[in-house]
N, C-alpha and C positions, 0 to 999 in steps of 0.2 A: 123444041130443042132441049136436050138434057142439060141441066145445070151441073157445072163441075162440083166435085165432092172433095172434101177434105177430111182427113182422119183427125179425130179429137180424143183425148183421154180425159174422162171426168174422175177425179180422185174419189176414193171412198170417203164417206162422211162419218159423223159420230154415230154411235150405236142407235141413238133414237131418231136419227135424221132419215128422211125419205131415201130408199135405195135407188131412187131415180132422180134425174134432173129434168124438170119440165121447162122447155123452151117453146114460145109461141112467136111466130112472125107472120104478119099479114094474114091472120086467120088460119094458119097452118101450124098444128101443134106437133111437137117432138117430145117423146119420153125417152131419155138416154140413160142407160144403166151405169150406175157409178162403179168404178173399179174396173171398167172394161174400155176398150177402144171402140169407136163407132165412126162410120163414114156418113158425113152429113154435108148438106149444101154449104158453100162458103159463107153465105149470109148467116147461117146458124152458128158456124165457128166464129165469125166475127162478133155476133151477139154474146156468145159465151165468153169471149176475150174481153168485151166491154164490161160484162158483169163482174168478171174477176178483178178488173182494174177499178171499178167502182167499189168493190169490197175492200181492196187494198187502201184506197183513199179514206174510206170510212174508218178502218182500224187505225190508220195513222192519225186521223183526227181524234179519235177516242183516246189514244195513247198520249197525244199532245195535251188534251184536256186533263188527263189523269196527272200528268207531270206538273201542270200549272197549279194544281190545287195544293 
């Protein structure tokens, strides 16, 4: 049975950043181009969202540490 797919957009990164986003789930690897839309399984979209949320929390923590110094 084919897994449902979801459209995701990976924003472009910095000039020196990899032009693709690597996502691996259960031994299956995906290489998604930055700056373009891609159709991916829902599990991949959820993992991308989880990674973005983790990055937000990380930068909030770093900003909080900088303000406390």
